[in-house]
Structure formats: structure tokens, C-alpha cells
C-alpha positions in Angstrom: -50.4 4.0 -6.9 -50.4 8.0 -8.5 -49.1 9.0 -11.5 -46.5 10.9 -9.4 -45.4 8.2 -7.6 -45.0 6.1 -10.8 -42.4 8.4 -12.1 -40.7 8.4 -8.9 -40.7 4.7 -8.9 -39.0 4.7 -12.3 -35.8 5.6 -11.2 -35.7 2.5 -9.5 -36.2 0.3 -12.8 -33.5 -0.2 -15.7 -36.1 0.9 -18.5 -38.2 3.7 -18.5 -37.6 7.7 -18.4 -37.9 9.3 -15.2 -38.7 13.4 -15.0 -35.7 15.5 -15.8 -35.9 16.9 -12.2 -34.9 13.7 -10.6 -32.6 12.6 -14.1 -30.4 15.5 -14.0 -29.4 15.7 -10.3 -28.9 11.7 -10.0 -26.7 12.0 -13.0 -24.6 14.7 -12.1 -24.1 12.9 -9.1 -22.4 9.9 -11.1 -20.4 13.0 -13.1 -19.0 14.1 -10.0 -17.8 10.8 -8.1 -16.3 9.6 -11.8 -14.4 12.8 -13.3 -11.5 13.0 -11.0 -10.8 9.4 -12.0 -11.1 9.9 -15.8 -8.7 13.1 -16.0 -6.0 11.9 -13.6 -4.5 8.8 -15.2 -4.3 10.5 -18.1 -2.4 13.7 -16.4 0.0 11.4 -14.6 0.9 9.1 -17.6 1.4 12.5 -19.8 3.7 13.3 -17.1 5.6 10.4 -17.2 5.9 10.1 -21.0 7.2 13.6 -21.1 3.8 15.0 -23.4 3.8 18.8 -24.1 0.9 20.9 -23.2 -1.2 20.2 -26.1 -0.7 16.3 -25.9 -1.9 16.3 -22.7 -4.7 18.2 -23.5 -5.6 15.8 -26.2 -5.5 12.7 -23.8 -7.3 14.6 -21.1 -10.1 15.3 -24.3 -9.9 11.3 -25.0 -10.4 10.1 -21.8 -13.5 11.8 -21.2 -15.1 11.0 -24.2 -13.9 7.0 -23.9 -15.4 7.0 -20.5 -18.9 8.3 -21.9 -19.1 5.9 -25.2 -17.9 2.6 -23.0 -20.8 3.7 -20.4 -23.5 4.1 -23.2 -21.8 0.7 -24.4 -22.7 -0.8 -20.9 -26.1 0.5 -20.8 -26.9 0.1 -24.8 -25.1 -3.0 -25.5 -24.1 -3.6 -29.4 -25.9 -7.1 -30.9 -26.7 -7.8 -27.1 -23.4 -9.1 -26.9 -21.0 -6.3 -26.3 -21.7 -4.6 -23.1 -23.6 -5.6 -19.6 -26.6 -3.8 -20.4 -26.3 -2.8 -16.6 -26.2 0.5 -15.0 -22.5 0.8 -14.7 -20.2 3.5 -15.4 -17.1 2.3 -17.3 -13.9 4.4 -18.1 -10.2 5.4 -17.7 -8.8 3.6 -14.6 -6.5 4.2 -12.0 -5.8 0.5 -11.6 -3.7 0.5 -14.7 -1.6 3.4 -13.6 1.2 1.4 -11.8 1.9 -0.6 -14.9 1.3 2.0 -17.3 3.8 4.2 -15.9 6.7 1.4 -15.7 6.2 1.0 -19.5 5.7 4.7 -20.3 8.9 5.6 -18.5 10.9 2.5 -20.3 9.4 2.8 -23.9 6.9 5.9 -24.1 3.4 6.3 -24.9 3.7 4.4 -28.4 4.7 1.2 -26.5 1.6 1.8 -24.4 -0.8 2.0 -27.0 0.2 -1.3 -28.6 0.2 -3.1 -25.1 -3.1 -1.6 -24.8 -4.7 -3.2 -28.0 -3.0 -6.5 -27.2 -4.6 -6.2 -23.6 -7.8 -5.6 -25.0 -7.9 -8.5 -27.3 -6.7 -10.7 -24.1 -10.1 -9.1 -21.9 -12.2 -9.8 -24.8 -11.1 -13.8 -24.7 -11.7 -13.7 -21.0 -15.0 -12.3 -21.5 -15.7 -15.1 -24.0 -14.6 -17.6 -21.4 -15.3 -16.1 -18.1 -17.7 -18.8 -16.8 -14.7 -21.4 -17.4 -11.6 -19.1 -16.3 -13.4 -17.5 -13.1 -12.2 -20.5 -11.0 -8.4 -19.2 -10.9 -9.5 -15.6 -9.6 -11.1 -16.2 -6.1 -11.4 -13.3 -3.7 -8.1 -14.4 -2.2 -6.6 -14.1 -5.5 -8.2 -10.9 -6.7 -8.2 -9.0 -3.4 -4.0 -9.5 -3.0 -3.6 -8.2 -6.5 -6.0 -4.8 -5.7 -3.8 -4.8 -2.5 -0.8 -4.5 -4.3 -2.0 -2.2 -6.9 -2.8 0.4 -4.0 0.6 0.0 -2.3 2.1 0.8 -5.8 0.3 3.7 -6.5 1.6 5.7 -2.9 4.7 6.5 -4.3 3.0 8.2 -7.4 0.7 10.2 -4.7 3.7 11.3 -2.5 6.1 12.3 -5.6 2.8 14.8 -6.6 2.1 15.8 -3.4 5.5 17.1 -3.5 5.1 18.6 -6.3 5.4 16.0 -9.5 9.2 15.9 -10.4 12.2 17.3 -9.6 12.3 19.5 -12.5 9.5 21.6 -11.3 10.7 24.6 -9.1 7.9 23.8 -6.4 9.0 20.1 -5.9 9.6 19.3 -2.4 8.8 22.7 -1.2 6.6 24.2 1.4 4.2 25.6 -1.2 3.4 22.5 -2.7 3.1 20.3 0.7 0.8 23.1 1.8 -1.2 22.8 -0.7 -1.5 18.8 -1.0 -2.2 18.8 2.3 -4.8 21.3 2.3 -6.7 19.3 -0.5 -6.0 16.2 1.5 -7.6 17.5 4.7 -10.4 18.8 2.5 -11.2 15.4 1.1 -10.8 13.8 4.4 -13.2 15.8 6.1 -16.0 15.5 3.7 -15.6 12.0 3.5 -16.2 11.6 7.2 -18.6 14.5 8.6 -20.3 15.1 5.8 -23.0 13.7 3.6 -25.2 13.6 0.6 -23.6 15.7 -2.5 -20.8 16.8 -0.3 -19.5 13.5 0.7 -20.2 12.0 -2.8 -18.3 15.0 -4.7 -15.1 14.9 -1.7 -13.0 14.6 -4.1 -14.0 17.1 -6.7 -14.3 19.6 -4.0 -11.2 19.0 -2.2 -9.6 19.5 -6.0 -11.4 22.7 -6.1 -10.5 24.1 -2.5 -6.7 22.9 -3.4 -6.9 24.8 -7.0 -7.8 27.8 -5.5 -5.3 27.7 -2.7 -2.7 26.9 -5.4 -4.0 29.9 -7.3 -3.2 31.9 -4.4 0.4 30.7 -3.9 1.0 31.4 -8.1 1.6 27.8 -8.8 -1.3 27.6 -11.4 -0.1 28.2 -15.2 -3.1 29.2 -17.3 -0.9 29.7 -20.4 -2.2 26.3 -21.8 -6.0 27.3 -22.0 -5.9 30.0 -24.1 -4.3 28.6 -27.5 -7.0 25.4 -27.3 -10.1 25.4 -29.4 -13.8 25.5 -28.0 -14.9 22.8 -29.9 -12.7 19.7 -31.7 -13.4 16.0 -32.5 -10.3 13.5 -31.5 -7.7 12.7 -34.0 -7.1 9.1 -35.2 -4.1 8.0 -34.2 -2.4 11.4 -32.9 0.6 9.1 -31.7 2.0 6.2 -33.1 1.6 2.8 -32.0 4.2 0.3 -31.1 4.3 -3.4 -30.3 6.9 -4.6 -27.7 6.3 -8.2 -26.6 7.5 -7.7 -23.2 5.4 -4.8 -22.2 2.1 -6.2 -24.0 2.3 -9.4 -21.5 3.1 -7.2 -18.7 -0.2 -5.2 -19.7 -2.4 -8.2 -20.4 -1.9 -9.4 -17.0 -3.2 -6.3 -15.6 -6.0 -6.4 -18.0 -7.0 -10.0 -16.5 -6.9 -8.8 -13.2 -9.2 -5.9 -14.1 -11.3 -8.2 -15.7 -12.1 -10.2 -12.3 -12.8 -6.8 -10.8 -15.2 -5.7 -13.4 -17.0 -9.2 -12.1 -17.0 -7.8 -8.5 -18.4 -4.5 -9.4 -21.2 -6.0 -12.0 -22.0 -8.3 -9.2 -22.0 -5.3 -6.6 -24.3 -3.5 -9.1 -26.8 -6.2 -9.2 -27.0 -7.1 -5.8 -27.1 -3.7 -4.2 -29.4 -2.4 -6.9 -31.4 -5.4 -8.3 -31.1 -8.0 -5.7 -30.0 -10.6 -7.6 -26.4 -11.4 -9.5 -25.3 -10.9 -12.8 -25.9 -13.6 -15.6 -23.1 -15.4 -17.1 -24.2 -13.3 -20.6 -24.1 -9.9 -18.3 -20.7 -10.4 -16.9 -19.1 -11.7 -20.8 -20.8 -8.5 -22.5 -19.6 -6.2 -19.8 -16.0 -7.5 -20.1 -16.1 -8.1 -23.7 -17.1 -4.5 -24.0 -14.2 -3.0 -21.7 -11.7 -5.1 -24.0 -13.2 -3.2 -27.1 -13.0 0.0 -25.9 -9.6 -0.4 -24.9 -8.7 -1.3 -28.1 -10.7 1.5 -30.0 -9.3 3.9 -27.3 -5.7 3.2 -28.2 -6.2 4.6 -31.8 -7.4 7.9 -30.3 -4.4 8.1 -27.8 -6.8 6.8 -24.8 -5.8 4.7 -22.1 -7.4 1.2 -20.8 -10.7 1.3 -19.4 -12.5 -0.5 -16.3 -15.5 -0.2 -14.1 -16.0 2.4 -11.6 -16.0 1.2 -7.8 -17.0 4.7 -6.6 -20.2 4.7 -9.1 -21.1 1.2 -7.9 -21.2 2.5 -4.1 -23.6 5.3 -5.5 -26.1 2.7 -6.6 -25.5 0.3 -3.5 -26.6 3.2 -1.5 -29.4 4.9 -3.4 -30.7 2.0 -5.6 -31.0 4.1 -8.4 -30.6 1.9 -11.4 -32.4 3.8 -14.4 -30.5 3.7 -17.1 -31.3 7.1 -18.7 -29.5 8.6 -15.0 -26.5 7.2 -16.4 -26.8 8.1 -19.9 -27.3 11.7 -18.7 -24.1 11.0 -17.0 -22.3 9.9 -20.0 -23.4 12.6 -22.0 -22.2 15.3 -20.0 -18.8 13.7 -19.9 -19.3 13.3 -23.7 -19.9 17.4 -24.1 -17.1 18.2 -21.8 -14.5 15.8 -23.9 -15.7 17.6 -27.3 -14.5 20.6 -25.7 -10.5 21.1 -25.7 -10.7 24.4 -24.0 -12.2 22.7 -20.9 -9.8 20.0 -21.0 -7.0 22.2 -21.1 -8.2 23.7 -18.0 -8.4 20.8 -16.3 -4.5 20.1 -17.3 -3.9 23.1 -15.2 -4.4 21.5 -12.0 -1.3 21.6 -10.3 0.2 18.2 -9.4 0.3 18.8 -5.5 -3.4 19.0 -5.6 -3.7 16.1 -7.4 -1.6 14.3 -5.3 -3.5 15.3 -2.3 -6.8 14.4 -3.9 -5.6 11.0 -4.8 -3.9 9.8 -1.9 -7.3 8.5 -0.5 -8.1 7.2 -3.5 -5.4 4.7 -3.6 -5.8 4.3 -0.2 -9.2 3.1 -0.5 -8.0 0.9 -3.4 -5.6 -0.9 -0.9 -8.7 -1.6 1.6 -10.8 -2.8 -1.1 -8.1 -5.4 -1.4 -8.0 -6.2 2.3 -11.7 -6.1 2.2 -11.9 -8.9 -0.5 -9.2 -11.3 1.1 -11.2 -10.8 4.4 -14.7 -11.0 3.0 -15.6 -14.5 4.8 -14.6 -13.6 8.0 -11.7 -16.0 8.2 -8.0 -15.3 7.8 -6.0 -18.6 8.0 -2.3 -19.3 7.9 -2.7 -20.1 4.2 -4.4 -16.8 3.2 -1.6 -14.9 5.2 1.0 -17.0 3.1 -0.6 -16.4 -0.4 -0.9 -13.0 0.5 2.5 -12.3 2.4 4.4 -13.8 -0.1 2.9 -12.4 -3.6 3.0 -8.8 -1.8 6.6 -9.4 -0.9 8.2 -10.8 -3.9 5.8 -8.4 -6.0 7.0 -5.0 -4.3 10.2 -6.1 -3.5 11.6 -6.8 -6.9 10.7 -3.3 -8.1 12.2 -1.9 -4.9 15.6 -3.2 -5.9 16.2 -1.4 -9.9 18.0 -4.0 -11.6 17.6 -7.0 -9.9 16.8 -9.3 -12.8 18.7 -7.2 -15.5 21.8 -9.4 -14.5 23.7 -12.0 -16.3 21.6 -14.4 -17.6 18.8 -12.9 -17.7 16.8 -11.7 -21.3 15.8 -7.9 -21.4 12.4 -9.0 -21.4 12.5 -10.5 -18.0 13.1 -6.9 -16.4 10.2 -5.6 -18.6 7.7 -8.0 -17.7 8.6 -9.2 -14.1 10.8 -6.4 -12.9 8.9 -3.1 -13.5 5.6 -3.6 -12.1 4.9 -5.2 -8.8 1.4 -6.1 -10.1 2.3 -8.5 -12.4 4.4 -10.6 -10.3 1.9 -10.4 -7.2 -0.6 -11.6 -9.8 1.2 -14.7 -11.1 2.4 -15.5 -7.5 -1.2 -15.5 -5.8 -2.4 -17.6 -8.8 0.2 -20.1 -8.1 -0.1 -20.2 -4.4 -3.6 -20.5 -4.5 -3.7 -23.5 -6.7 -0.6 -25.2 -4.7 -1.4 -24.6 -0.9 -3.9 -27.1 0.5 -7.0 -25.1 1.6 -7.4 -25.2 5.6 -10.3 -26.9 7.2 -11.6 -23.1 8.0 -11.6 -22.1 4.5 -13.2 -25.2 2.9 -15.8 -24.8 5.8 -16.2 -21.1 4.7 -16.8 -22.2 1.2 -19.4 -24.5 1.8 -21.6 -21.9 3.4 
């Protein structure tokens, strides 16, 4: 083997430092795939909680920094226990948005941050006992919950496509929908008719086209960029932290679900790039780090973290697992997060652009759930019952405001069970999976 071929091969090994000519483009590929998912949840929750422009900029800035640090922690574990030591990107996640929106709309950002700390503690406990707890979350349960998460995000996407909120002068107008549909069309085209960086960066490129279109339509406000600083460190506790037990329970359940999804992402990474399953220690370290970063992030005004399935997809395609590539991607996000002016520029993206781009993301989340449910090629009457009843009850309750707020119900029941379809669907899926007898075809599939 020649020296150059040995260098080339190093990108397919976890350790070692490949040449910059390989590290930079491969790392930027992960940045492009992740960046929209990093900044958009912060912008959505900022709007829900009524934050001003400076506070929204701060949340976007912190989201970039937390994603960078969480990814580095997965690559270089603390004490060999906090972190998976696997090639994954971890950061602020869409998966929490339905529940965060419900909590934020009712209680505000302070309660979200308090619930985030409790949820992070729950994730750490889950990570420590992951071997014992995993039995309660087979693909049928996890897939049902992820399917429900995707469904519950659709109204958010459509509201953003229409302009964000009824207070906006562009809400429901032709300009908002034109920009949203142009953005959506570009994303779909790049996803299905291109390859390489164009396909991997479909969301980013779609948002660029949408942003330029919005500029032409006069619906971009650049006034918040000027006052922002070029460099600043995140502030400790920029927002108050409050603990509302019902909100904390609601978000903690979602943390458990996302811990299970992290198991799936770690498994996909190692199977796709390393041709093996993760060890129990790798599972545990990855989930513990996820919980720890959520706790730390709350004190800086950040949102919950989870693994990024889109970046896992890149690993399964190109087999590049060298941690220097992922570390470079994390450093790019870190530098971006230390520049408030860049964060402020990102917050000028109109909500109709965000809606047009993220509709395909939310659809992908929904279809991921379906693939998990039908992954063994068997869809039985029992599966139909578990999925159908869980989703029906979870989504149905949230479609009828106040249905759990009548006489005899304490206030916390509405907060825990009536504000997020994900919580009810999760509990129902777990219970039904435990109670209903398995069909013969399912038992045979498990034995294979």
C-alpha cells in the first residue's frame, strides 16, 4: 500500500488525522446537513414564547455552540463514560418541538428550561440502565412515537409556510405562500433529481433560494443584524429557570423516547460505517452525554439535544467515520456560534422559508416511524391496533382543546396529557405492546 492510499484509507478509520483536502469537504458536508436542524427549533420556540430579536439571536447562537460541544463530547468522551466515542453529530433537535411548543405556549421559556433539566436527568438515568430498560421500547413502540412526532409537527410547518403568526402582515397572503412553495419545490427537486453535495445540502440550498426570493418580495427584515456583536461568549442563565412538575413530567417522557431514537442512530452509524453493533457502554455513554448536554444547555438558554439522523445517513452512504472529520464540522459550528452577528443574520430568515424547507423534514420523521414499525416486513392486526389506537388517542386529545380540563380533572392532567400528542401516544404504545398478545407471525419474526 502506498503512502497516499494509506492516507486515503484513514478517513475510514475512527482514529488518525486524514489530510485537510479530505477532512474539510467531508466535514462541511456534515455542517450543511445539520445546520438547518440546529437553528430552526430555536427560532420556532422563540416565536412561541414571544422573545425579542436579541433573545432569539442568543438562542440561535447557543444552539450552534451546544451542537458543537455535544458532538465533540460524543467523539472524545469524558472519563470514558460520558460520550459514545462514535462518529455521530448531536445537537438541538426537532423531535422535542411539539412538546416544547405546548409548554412554551402555556408557561413560557423559563418552564421549558426547568423541564429540560429534569428531562436531562431522566436521560442520564436511562443511559445508566439502558440494558435493562430497552426491552420496553421495541421498534413497534419507538416507531409509533416517532410517527406521532412527525404528524404533530405538520401544523407547525403549515403555519410557518403561511407566514408564522396571525400578527404578521404577510400571514396567509400570496407572498408568504409563494416563497414557501418555491422553497419547498427547490428542496424536493434537489432531493430527487441531484446527487452529491446538492442532494445532501438540499435543505440549505432550498432555504438560500427561498431567502433570495423573500428579499425580492420585500419580506426580509435586516434591522436586527446591525446591532449584533461580531464576537461574544454565551451568557450564563440569560433566562429565568422555573420548575413546573406537570411540564417536567411531560418533557421527561419525550426524553426517554429520544434516548431510544439515539439507540437507533448509534446502531445505524456502527452498522453502516463499522459493520458492527454498538456495545452497551457505547449506548450508555451516548445517552448519558445527551442528557448532560441538555442540563448544561438549559443554564445557557439552549434547547434539548438528540442525535442527528440525517448525519447518520451520510455515514451509511460514504462510510467515512474518522473523528477528525466530525471534529472539524463541530469546530465550524462552534466558530459560527461565537459570532452573534452571524446568528442574528440567521434569524432574519422569514418564517415562510423555514416552513417550506422543514415540511420535508417533518415528512421524513413521519416516514421514519413507519419504516421502524414495518421494519421486519410484517404488519399484523396487533401492530395495527397498537399504532392506530396510540396515534388516534394522542392526536385526537390535542385536537380538542379543554377535553381534559373539565370537572374532576386537576390542572396538571391537561399539561401532561392534553398538550402534546407525543406523551399520550408513547404511554399508550408501551401499555398496548405489553398487554396485547403477540401474533404467531410476530413471534416468528423475532426468532429470526
